[in-house]
N, C-alpha and C positions, 0 to 999 in steps of 0.2 A: 208367742201369742197367735191367735187366729189371724189369717190374712186380713189386712186392712185395719187391724186394731192396734193402736199404740199401747204402751204400758199404762198410760193414764186412762185411756178408754177402757181397757180391761179392768182396771181397778173400779171404775164407775159401774161396769156391768156387775161385778161382785157386790158392790154396795147396793145396787138395785135388787139383786137376788136376795140379799140378807137384811134389807132395811126394816122389815117388819118382824124380825125374829123375837122381839120382846113384846109383841102385841098381846099374847095371852097372859103374860106375867103382869103387865101394867099398861093398859091401853093409852092412858093419858100421857105417859112419858116413854112409850116404847122406842122412840127414836134415841133416847139417852141410853137405853139398854143396848141397842145395836151399836151405837157409837162407842160405848165403853168396850165392847168386845172387839170391834174392828180398829179402834184408835191406834194401837201400836203398828199397824200394817198399812194404814192409808194416809193420804195427805190431809193436812189441816182443813183444806177446802171440803173434802168429802166427809170429814168428821163434822164440820159445821152443817153440811147438808143433812146428815143423819140426825144431828141434835135438833134441827129445826123443821124437818120435813112434815111432821104432823101438824105444825102450825100453818105451814104453807098449804098443805093438803086441805085444811079447813076452808080455804078459799072456795073449793069446789062443792062442799056439802054444808057449809055454814048456814045457809038460808033454811035448808031442810031441818037443821038442828035448832032453828029459832034464834040464830045469832047473826050479827053483821059479818058477812064473809070476807070483807076487805080490810078491816082495821087491824086485825091481829098481825098479819104478815107485814103490813106497812110499817110497823114499829121497828123493823129490822132493815129498812130501806138503805140505811147508811153502811151496811156491811158490804165488804168487797165480794162476799159470796152470795148476796141476795139473788142476782140474776141466775147463778148456777143452780141454786135451790129451786127457784121458780121454774127453770127449764127441766130440772129433774122431776118435779111433781107433774108437770104437763106431759113430758115425753115418756116417763117411766111409771110413776106411781098412779096417776090418774088414768092413763091409758090402759093399765092392767085390769081395770074394772070392766073393760069392754070384753064381752064374751067372745067376740071375734078377733081379739088381739092375737096376732101371730107370734108364736115363740117356739124356740127350739126345745128338744127334749132335755131333761135335766143332765143326762150324761155329757152333753155338749159343753156344759159349764163347769163340770168337775175339775178339769185341768186348770181352769182359770182360778178357781177357788184355791186349789193347791198352790199355785204360783204366788198368789197374794199372801196367803198365810205362811209361805216359806221365806218371805222376805226377812231380812234383819229388822228387828223391832226399832221403831222410831228412826228409820234410816232417811226419811225425807228431809231435805235441807231445811224446810220451814220449821221442823220440830226442834232444830238446834237452838232456836231463840227462846224456847219455852223451858224454863228451869225444871219443871216437874218431868217433862219428857226427857231431858238430859239425864236426870237422876234415875228414872226408870230404865233408860237405855243402859246405864252403867250397871244397874241391878240385874239386868237380863243375863249377864254373863254367869250369874250364880244359879240359873235355872237349867234343868236338863233340856237338851235340844231335841231329844227323841222321846216319843211316848212309849212306855213299856207295853209289852204285849204283843 
C-alpha cells in the first residue's frame, strides 16, 4: 500500500473511487449497484457506506431538491456505521463536487484497485457471521480465478 495508508484506508479509497459506478444505470439506488459489485472484497462497514451513501449525500442537496435534508439519514442514526458514512460523504463524496478538489491521476489508484479486487472473497472476519456471505465464499471455489484473454 502507499506510504501512510493502512489496508483499511486503501479499501476506503477504492470505495470512494468506485462509489458512483452505478449512477448511470440507476441514480436512485446507485449505491446498491456499487455495493453489490464490491461486497465480496470489502468490509461490511464499507458495504454499508456504499448502500447508504446516496441517502446521506441527500443531506447536502436536499433543500435544492425541495425536500427536508436532515430526516432521511437520521433514520439510520442507530447504525454502528452512521458516523463512518457521514464522514465518507463529507470528506469524499461531497468534497469531490468542488472544482478545486485536489486529487491524484487515475494511474496512482490502479494498484490499489488491483489489490482490493485480488483479495479472497468474503475474507473479512465480519463476513463470517453472515450466512449468505459464508455460502458465497464456499461457492467462490468453483469460479475461475483468472480472466481469459
